Structures are given as C-alpha cells and as structure tokens.
C-alpha positions in Angstrom: 13.7 -5.4 -15.4 12.8 -3.9 -12.0 9.6 -5.8 -11.9 11.5 -9.0 -12.4 13.7 -8.0 -9.6 10.9 -7.5 -7.5 9.5 -11.0 -8.2 12.8 -12.5 -7.7 13.3 -10.8 -4.3 9.7 -11.9 -3.1 10.6 -15.5 -4.3 14.1 -15.6 -2.7 13.7 -13.7 0.5 11.7 -15.1 3.3 10.4 -11.5 4.1 10.9 -8.1 2.6 10.7 -4.8 4.5 10.0 -1.8 2.3 10.6 1.7 3.9 8.8 4.8 2.7 10.3 7.5 0.5 8.4 10.6 -1.0 11.4 12.0 -3.0 14.4 10.8 -5.0 16.9 11.6 -2.2 14.9 9.5 0.3 14.8 6.8 -2.1 18.4 6.8 -2.6 18.9 6.8 1.3 16.7 3.7 1.6 18.9 1.9 -1.1 22.4 3.1 0.2 21.6 1.7 3.8 20.9 -1.8 2.3 17.2 -2.1 2.1 16.1 -4.2 -0.8 12.9 -2.4 -1.9 11.3 1.1 -1.2 7.7 2.0 -0.8 6.0 5.3 -2.0 2.7 5.5 -0.2 -0.3 7.9 -0.7 0.0 9.3 2.8 3.5 10.5 2.3 2.9 11.9 -1.2 -0.2 13.7 -0.2 1.2 14.9 3.1 4.4 16.2 1.5 2.2 18.1 -1.0 -0.1 19.5 1.6 -3.1 18.0 -0.2 -3.7 14.6 1.6 -4.0 11.2 0.1 -7.7 11.2 -1.0 -7.3 14.2 -3.0 -4.2 13.1 -5.1 -4.5 12.7 -8.7 -3.0 9.7 -10.6 -0.4 12.0 -12.3 0.8 13.2 -8.9 1.2 9.9 -7.4 2.7 8.4 -10.6 5.1 11.4 -10.9 6.5 11.2 -7.3 6.7 7.2 -7.6 8.5 7.6 -10.8 11.0 10.1 -9.4 11.9 7.7 -6.7 11.8 4.5 -8.9 14.1 6.1 -11.3 16.7 7.4 -8.7 17.3 3.8 -7.5 18.3 0.4 -8.7 16.1 -1.6 -6.2 12.4 -2.3 -6.9 9.7 0.4 -5.9 6.3 -0.5 -4.8 3.7 2.3 -4.8 0.1 3.2 -3.5 -2.2 2.7 -6.5 -5.2 4.1 -4.5 -8.5 2.8 -5.7 -7.2 2.6 -9.3 -8.1 6.3 -9.8 -11.5 5.2 -11.2 -13.4 2.3 -12.5 -11.9 -0.8 -14.2 -10.9 1.0 -17.4 -9.3 3.7 -15.4 -7.5 1.0 -13.3 -6.0 -0.4 -16.4 -4.6 2.9 -17.4 -3.2 3.3 -13.8 -1.4 0.0 -14.1 0.0 1.0 -17.4 1.3 4.4 -16.2 3.0 3.0 -13.1 4.7 0.5 -15.3 5.7 3.1 -17.8 7.5 5.1 -15.1 9.6 2.3 -13.7 7.5 1.2 -10.6 7.5 -2.6 -9.9 4.1 -3.0 -8.3 1.2 -1.2 -6.9 -1.7 -2.0 -4.4 -5.2 -1.3 -5.4 -8.0 -1.0 -2.8 -11.8 -1.3 -2.4 -12.4 2.2 -1.4 -14.9 4.3 -3.1 -13.4 6.7 -5.7 -13.0 9.4 -5.5 -11.8 8.9 -2.0 -13.2 11.2 1.0 -11.0 13.1 3.5 -13.0 11.2 6.1 -10.9 8.2 5.0 -8.2 9.6 7.5 -10.8 9.4 10.3 -11.2 5.7 9.6 -14.6 6.0 7.8 -14.2 3.4 5.0 -16.4 3.5 2.0 -16.0 0.0 0.6 -17.4 -0.7 -2.8 -19.3 -4.0 -3.5 -17.2 -7.1 -3.8 -17.9 -7.5 -7.5 -16.8 -4.2 -8.4 -13.6 -4.6 -6.4 -12.9 -7.9 -8.0 -13.5 -6.3 -11.6 -11.0 -3.7 -10.7 -8.2 -6.3 -9.8 -9.3 -8.5 -12.7 -8.7 -5.7 -15.1 -5.7 -4.5 -13.5 -4.2 -8.0 -13.9 -5.3 -8.0 -17.6 -3.3 -4.6 -18.0 -0.3 -6.3 -16.2 -0.3 -9.2 -18.5 -0.5 -7.1 -21.7 2.1 -4.7 -20.5 4.6 -6.3 -18.3 3.8 -9.7 -16.8 6.2 -9.2 -14.0 4.6 -6.3 -12.7 3.1 -7.1 -9.1 -0.6 -6.4 -8.5 -1.5 -6.3 -4.7 -5.0 -6.5 -4.0 -6.0 -4.4 -0.7 -9.1 -4.5 1.1 -10.2 -2.1 4.0 -13.3 -4.0 4.9 -11.8 -5.8 8.0 -11.9 -2.6 9.9 -15.7 -2.6 9.9 -17.1 -5.7 8.4 -14.6 -8.2 9.9 -12.0 -10.7 8.9 -14.5 -13.1 7.1 -15.4 -10.4 4.7 -11.7 -9.2 4.1 -10.5 -12.8 3.5 -13.4 -13.5 1.1 -12.5 -10.5 -0.9 -8.6 -11.3 -1.1 -9.5 -14.9 -2.1 -11.8 -13.6 -4.8 -9.0 -11.4 -5.9 -6.7 -14.4 -6.0 -9.1 -16.1 -8.4 -8.7 -13.1 -10.9 -5.0 -13.1 -10.9 -3.8 -10.8 -8.0 -0.3 -11.5 -7.0 -0.5 -10.4 -3.3 -2.9 -9.2 -0.7 -3.2 -6.7 2.0 -5.8 -6.0 4.8 -6.0 -4.0 8.0 -6.5 -6.3 11.1 -8.1 -4.7 14.1 -6.2 -6.7 16.7 -3.4 -9.4 17.3 -5.8 -12.2 16.7 -6.8 -11.1 13.3 -3.3 -10.1 12.4 -2.2 -13.7 13.1 -5.2 -15.4 11.5 -4.7 -13.5 8.1 -1.9 -15.4 6.6 -3.7 -18.6 7.4 -6.8 -17.6 5.9 -5.7 -15.8 2.7 -4.7 -17.8 -0.5 -2.6 -14.7 -1.4 0.9 -14.0 0.2 0.2 -11.2 2.5 1.8 -7.7 2.8 1.4 -5.9 6.2 1.1 -2.2 6.5 3.0 -0.7 9.3 1.3 2.7 9.9 2.9 4.4 12.9 0.7 7.0 14.6 -2.4 5.3 13.6 -5.2 6.0 16.0 -7.5 2.8 15.5 -5.3 0.5 17.5 -3.9 -1.4 14.6 -1.0 -3.6 15.8 2.5 -2.5 15.1 4.7 -5.8 15.1 8.4 -6.0 14.3 9.7 -7.2 10.9 10.6 -10.6 12.6 7.3 -11.1 14.2 5.6 -10.4 10.8 7.9 -13.0 9.2 7.1 -15.6 12.0 3.4 -15.1 11.4 3.7 -16.0 7.7 3.6 -12.4 6.1 5.7 -12.1 3.0 6.4 -8.4 3.1 5.8 -5.3 4.9 5.2 -1.7 3.5 6.2 1.0 6.0 3.6 3.7 5.1 4.8 6.8 6.8 7.8 6.5 9.4 10.1 8.8 7.5 7.7 11.5 7.1 6.9 11.4 10.8 10.6 11.4 11.7 11.5 14.1 9.2 8.6 16.2 10.4 9.3 15.8 14.1 12.9 16.6 14.0 12.6 19.3 11.4 10.1 21.0 13.8 12.6 20.8 16.8 15.2 22.3 14.7 13.1 25.2 13.4 11.7 25.8 16.9 15.3 26.2 18.3 16.4 28.5 15.4 13.2 30.6 16.0 13.9 30.8 19.8 17.6 31.2 19.9 18.8 32.3 16.4 20.7 29.1 15.9 20.8 25.3 15.9 22.8 23.2 18.2 21.2 19.8 17.6 24.0 18.7 15.3 27.7 19.2 15.8 29.9 21.0 13.1 31.2 17.5 12.1 27.8 15.9 11.9 26.6 18.8 9.5 29.7 18.3 7.4 29.2 14.6 7.3 25.6 14.8 6.5 26.2 17.3 3.7 28.8 15.2 2.3 26.6 12.1 2.4 23.8 14.0 0.5 26.2 15.1 -2.0 27.5 11.4 -2.4 24.0 10.2 -2.9 23.3 12.8 -5.5 26.4 11.8 -7.3 28.3 15.1 -7.3 31.6 13.5 -7.7 30.7 12.1 -11.3 29.4 15.5 -12.1 32.6 17.1 -11.2 34.6 14.6 -13.3 32.6 15.2 -16.4 32.7 19.1 -16.0 36.6 18.8 -15.5 36.9 16.6 -18.8 34.8 19.2 -20.8 34.1 22.6 -19.7 36.1 23.7 -16.5 39.0 25.9 -16.6 41.7 23.4 -17.3 39.9 22.2 -20.4 39.6 25.8 -21.7 43.3 26.5 -21.0 44.3 23.6 -23.2 42.7 25.3 -26.2 
C-alpha cells in the first residue's frame, strides 16, 4: 500500500522533497511536520552506527529503513547501495526492502563491496552492462513481489567520466524497467542538463557538507529545472551532531546547559512523548492494569 502511495505521490505532485531520518522518532517528526515522504540514506545509517556507509550490511540498512518505514504512514525511500552484490543478490535486496515496508530504493553502479575511499570521492564504477543487469533483475524482483515498488537507477559516473556517460547509463536503465534515475552533476550546467537528457524522471541528491563542489539548489529551483524529487542525504544528521556537540561542550565546561529555556525543554519533551504515542499507552494501561482497575476487582 505504501508503494502505491509513493507512486501516486510522484504522479500527483510536481515535486517531492524527502528529508532524511535514521531512526523511528526522526521519521515521525518528518511526517508530523507535513512532509509527504521520508528518506533513509546510507550515510546517515552508517554514520549513526559509527561504521560508515561502505561497511554497512544489507541487514543493517534494511533494519534501519524498516524501523522508519513502520513508524510512519508516509512512504519511505531508502539507499539500496550497490544492491549488496551481483544481480541475484540485488533481487534479494529488493525483496527484503519490500518485505519491511519500504516503498522504493536507489541502486548504484559502484563496485561492491564498496570501499571507504568512496567518501574521498574515489568512484569505482562497474561496467555499463553489469550495472544494467543489476537494474534489470531488480525490476524483475519488483514485478514478482510488488509492482508498485519504485526502483531508482543511480550512476556515479558523471563525477569522473562526464555527463554523456551518466545519461547513457540512465537511459539504458530506463530500457530495462527503472522507474527513476539519479546522478551527481559536477556543476550548474550539468545539473540543468540532466532532466533534458534523461528519459527517466530524475531524483536530485542534496548532500550538505559535500567537498566536491556539487550544487546545493533549493527545492523550487530543482522543480523549475525539471527534477521530479529530491532526497536530502544527511542534513538532520549534521544538524543533530552540530547542536548536540555544542550542548555537550557547554555541560562539560559549565556543568549545565542554557541553550534551551525551561519551557522549551518541557515543550520538546512533550512533543517527543506525543510522537511516541504515550497518551494512547496511558489509556490502555488505565483500562487494564493500572490501580483503578485493580480497585474494581
């Protein structure tokens, strides 16, 4: 049902922005604020587990994505890495994400297992034919398991081989059933050219803090260029880390934290409890096991 919802959303909305979450509470917050889809990236999962994206196993990423997907009613899109292996492994990857309630994944043309040097922007792209086979069999697994599941073909080749190679790969992926495409432009010109050259609707990756000069346009700018959606790769992880560090530094230095007022702390705690659903838990306990029930016996 959620995969259907994602397809409907992509059809009805001119542009869809997907903020990142790496735990269930973060997913609930994204939903509560009114976003219509949520994204579980490899960087936020790997970073939050202190292991990095290239070292993630399929089970780890599926588990985190499933935690988020099952905590929300909106569709969840996840990073499927390089399919966690060859075409046969990629088929299982698709089925596992479907089973856990995720609505779509992107699959890339990086070498598997990925290397940590990926984070130094050293790409190890596999040959075109191998990438297309992964996408082809991912789409076969989709059609056999849940036809509404969204398969996004991602290529990293633009970074080193140029726009022509990237668009060739995405258009080859379109021929074997991919639903959407993703690439990494090096500059504004390539970013603007992508939607005109690709036969797949494109998803843009906002990756704040990137060190390779990739453009960071606004959502409205992306929509005007013809992009269909945007996945925000790491913003909430960066923000949470930045402000948590400031909080802890102040406590270490002074023994207390003054960055939030008493009322702001009370409000934040209440909002967390509301997102968790504590009121409903109270109601059930009061109807069953709390003192007033025992007093009636």
